N, C-alpha and C positions, 0 to 999 in steps of 0.2 A: 504492500501499499504506499501511496506517497508521489509525489509531484515534482518538488524540490527540496534539497535538504534544509535551504533557508527559509521557507514558506512553512508556515504554518497550518498549511490546507494539507489535509490527508484526501486521497481519492482512492475507491475500490469500484472497480468495475467485473460486474458479474455477468456471465454471457452462457443460459444453461443448455447444455447439448440439447436440450428438446428444442431449442428455438434456433441454434445454429450447428447444424450438424457437423460440420467439418473442424477440426481443432484449429486447422491452418486460418480458416475463417474467424473463428472464436478469438484467436489470438490477435490477429491483425485487426479486428475491430477493438481490442483491448487497448494496441498499440497506438490507433486513430486517435480513440477517443482520449488518451493521456497526453498525446501531442497537441491536440486540439486545445487541452483546460493547460497545458502549460504556455503554449502560444498566446491564450486569451488571457494567461493569469494577471498581466498587467493592466487589463482593461476591467477586470470582472471584481466586484466587491466581494469578495469571499472570504479575505480574512483568515482566521485561525478558526479553520470550518472542519468538518469531517462529511464527506460527499460521497455516497454511495449511488452508483448508478446501476441500474438492471434492464436488463432487456426482456421485455414482456411480450414479446410479438416475435414470429417466425420471421426470419431475414433470409431471403434466397440468397445460396452461395453464389459469388462472383468470382470472375479473375480479376488479375491483379490490374488490369485496365479500367476496370468499374470500380473499384475502390474510391475513386474521385465521385461517385453517387454517395458512397456512405460519409465520405469527407464533408460532401456539401449539407448534408441532413445532421450531422455532430454539430457543424456551422451553425445552423437555424435553432437547434435546442438551446445552443451557449447563448446567441443574442437574447434570447428570453429571460436569462439570469440578468441580476442586476448590475448596473455598470457602477464603476466607481465615482464619485461628483468631484 
């Protein structure tokens, strides 16, 4: 768990096997989410928090070229979080 050693934010990403069958896709989804949070941590108002993200709908397995679709969806979710003022 974790995003940055200097940050107080702790991040956990849960991707159940029943929603994402292939381990490669589960791990890629986790890496993408952690990377997106790390990149956006300067603009998000998360502070010292514990964040748990859980995939709750089936995700279609995609090839490496289609991971940009996942990236865009993650970015849209992060935009819904409060921004620093």
